[in-house]
N, C-alpha and C positions, 0 to 999 in steps of 0.2 A: 503494500500499500504504500503511496505517494503523500507526503507531507505537502499540505497546502497553507499559504499564509494569507490570512485576509485582514484587511487594514480597515478599521473603522475610526473615524474622527468626527466629534461633536463640539462645538463651542457653543455655550449657551447665548450668545448673541444671535445665532443662526437660527435656533428655535428655542425659545425659551421654557415651553411646556409649564407655565404658571396655570393652575387649574386643570392641568391635563395629565393623565397618566399614558406614556408612550411605551408600548413594548415592543421590541423587534427580535426576530431570530437569525443569527448568523451560523451557519453550521450547527454544532451542537451547544451552540451558547445563546441564552436568551438574555438581553440586555433592557432594562427598564430604566425609564427617565421620568423625573417629576420635579418641576419647577418651584412648587410650593402651593399654598391655598391663599387665594387674595381675600378670601373671608377672615382670615387670620393675620392680616395685614401685610402678606406678599405682595409685592407689587414689581419686582425683578426677579430674574431667574437665581436660583441657587445652586445651579450646576450637580443636582441631584442623580446619582448613577447606581444601580444594582446589577450584578451579573449572577446568573445562575448558569453551570455547568451541568451537563447529562453526563454523570461519572459512567454511567453504562455504555456509551458509546465511545468514551476515550479509553476505558480499560483501567484507569486508576485516578486518584485525586490529583487535580492540577497544583503545580505549586507556582504561588503567585509572589 
């Protein structure tokens, strides 16, 4: 099996995700982004990101 490298870049000024949960899937990784809640006073992006990895598809836990 050949390894592939996928690059993903995100800057909060491109898409701020205030009041919006965004989840995308890249290979065996799910990436979630949320910029905050405007009802709680959030008015600009805080660049929040969460990554989930499917260990069954990679065979072991990843090292970050």
